[in-house]
DRENMI-722194 format. One line per field, with one value per residue (C-alpha): x, y, z. Coordinates in Angstrom, 3 decimals, padded with zeros to 6 digits, always signed. Last residue first. Layout:
<pts>
px	X, ...
py	Y, ...
pz	Z, ...
</pts>
This chain:
<pts>
px	-007.902, -008.454, -011.537, -010.703, -007.427, -008.865, -011.738, -009.550, -006.742, -007.222, -007.640, -007.077, -007.685, -004.381, -004.576, -002.616, -005.718, -007.275, -004.507, -004.931, -008.710, -008.399, -006.189, -008.530, -011.502, -009.654, -008.803, -005.982, -004.044, -000.520, +001.500, -000.920, -000.896, +001.293, +001.004, +003.891, +004.289, +006.021, +006.144, +006.777, +008.288, +007.598, +009.388, +012.594, +014.723, +017.199, +014.610, +011.265, +011.305, +014.697, +013.497, +010.306, +012.290, +014.509, +011.434, +009.857, +013.045, +013.093, +009.452, +010.206, +012.974, +010.676, +008.003, +010.597, +011.224, +007.521, +006.736, +005.215, +002.657, +000.343, +001.716, -001.149, -000.309, -001.325, -001.298, -001.984, -002.202, -005.736, -006.668, -006.354, -005.153, -004.205, -001.039, -001.081, +001.571, +002.335, +005.253, +006.932, +006.874, +009.641, +008.325, +004.840, +006.119, +007.969, +004.941, +002.666, +005.104, +005.278, +001.468, +001.310, +003.707, +001.689, -001.556, -000.012, +000.869, -002.858, -002.440, -003.889, -000.848, +001.745, +002.128, +001.655, +004.531, +003.298, +003.397, +002.997, +001.650, +002.592, +000.750, +002.371, +000.387, +001.718, +000.186, +001.513, +000.456, -001.768, -003.293, -006.857, -005.777, -003.668, -006.418, -009.061, -006.750, -006.115, -009.863, -010.522, -007.557, -008.760, -012.209, -010.749, -008.331, -011.108, -013.073, -009.962, -009.336, -007.829, -005.171, -006.278, -007.201, -003.645
py	+006.995, +004.120, +002.397, +003.613, +001.693, -001.724, -001.381, +000.112, -002.475, -003.710, -000.143, -000.528, +002.711, +004.385, +008.157, +009.828, +010.318, +012.272, +014.893, +015.584, +015.612, +018.275, +020.422, +019.948, +021.038, +024.094, +025.074, +024.989, +022.089, +020.665, +023.872, +026.308, +024.877, +022.117, +018.402, +016.642, +012.936, +011.150, +007.349, +005.201, +001.981, +000.242, -001.612, -001.217, -003.364, -000.468, +002.024, +002.991, +006.115, +007.208, +006.698, +008.558, +011.522, +011.521, +011.348, +014.289, +016.328, +015.463, +016.465, +019.792, +020.380, +019.344, +021.708, +024.517, +023.855, +023.339, +026.749, +027.203, +029.997, +027.601, +024.111, +021.671, +018.405, +014.862, +011.421, +007.933, +004.644, +004.915, +007.283, +011.062, +011.498, +015.181, +016.924, +020.641, +023.185, +026.316, +024.768, +023.661, +019.950, +017.533, +016.693, +016.089, +013.499, +011.521, +011.619, +010.388, +007.570, +006.437, +006.476, +004.438, +001.903, +001.671, +001.284, -001.525, -003.446, -004.279, -006.558, -006.086, -004.451, -006.411, -009.605, -007.617, -005.224, -001.656, +001.064, +004.592, +007.011, +010.672, +013.290, +016.718, +019.696, +022.907, +026.343, +029.269, +032.901, +035.139, +036.695, +035.736, +032.364, +031.523, +032.530, +030.554, +027.541, +027.783, +027.659, +024.786, +022.847, +023.492, +022.077, +019.081, +018.367, +018.591, +015.966, +013.824, +013.631, +015.831, +014.266, +014.133, +010.447, +009.635
pz	+010.851, +013.296, +011.933, +008.448, +008.513, +009.251, +006.782, +004.039, +004.190, +000.647, -000.556, -004.272, -006.162, -005.258, -005.413, -008.218, -010.382, -007.499, -007.611, -011.328, -010.832, -008.108, -010.331, -013.284, -011.172, -009.864, -013.437, -016.000, -014.533, -014.548, -015.163, -013.474, -010.878, -009.581, -009.002, -007.282, -006.562, -003.671, -003.757, -000.734, +000.557, +003.839, +006.617, +004.627, +006.987, +007.247, +008.410, +006.912, +009.089, +007.701, +004.128, +004.951, +006.248, +003.156, +000.911, +002.753, +002.320, -001.412, -001.766, -000.071, -002.611, -005.466, -004.145, -004.261, -007.948, -008.680, -007.231, -003.778, -003.322, -001.447, -000.706, -000.208, +001.504, +000.743, +002.299, +000.986, +002.860, +004.274, +001.438, +001.225, +004.808, +005.008, +006.225, +006.878, +005.908, +007.984, +009.872, +006.639, +005.995, +006.984, +010.461, +009.081, +006.601, +009.270, +011.573, +008.785, +007.947, +011.579, +011.743, +008.555, +010.060, +013.277, +011.335, +009.286, +012.471, +012.823, +009.796, +006.318, +004.720, +006.734, +004.676, +001.474, +002.269, +002.711, +000.082, +001.412, -001.186, -000.825, -002.867, -002.772, -004.049, -005.559, -006.058, -008.071, -007.737, -009.881, -006.747, -007.668, -009.090, -006.031, -003.606, -005.464, -005.704, -001.964, -001.240, -003.643, -002.226, +001.329, +000.592, -001.259, +001.606, +004.189, +002.236, +001.825, +005.585, +008.316, +010.592, +014.243, +014.178, +013.127
</pts>
């Protein structure tokens, strides 16, 4: 998971892709994926393994040209340039299926996939970024453990 770009890289890329989309009058979608770990696992070293499994599952379901970003220790995002909400929903469904498979029968973790799209959910680059940031979990109980390895 060390190789996955972080929130700062995500913000830079989002600003760049917004500029392209606005200039070309195209749509832009963002997926925000929050992985919810059981309380007894969230602060354990095993949490990193589960988050790594989730990241791999997400990456396998994205298009080849899409990048995955770590937005918080247990929250990922991807920017989908020129992707309408309808197509983003299909990609979201594929990601959810991959996460369901990765969680396995014992439900090692749960997840939530959210979509933000421009121009429907935001009128500017700042509003788009704020819409994404409001979806990020505020409580990072495992922040110190995760940041050491992310």
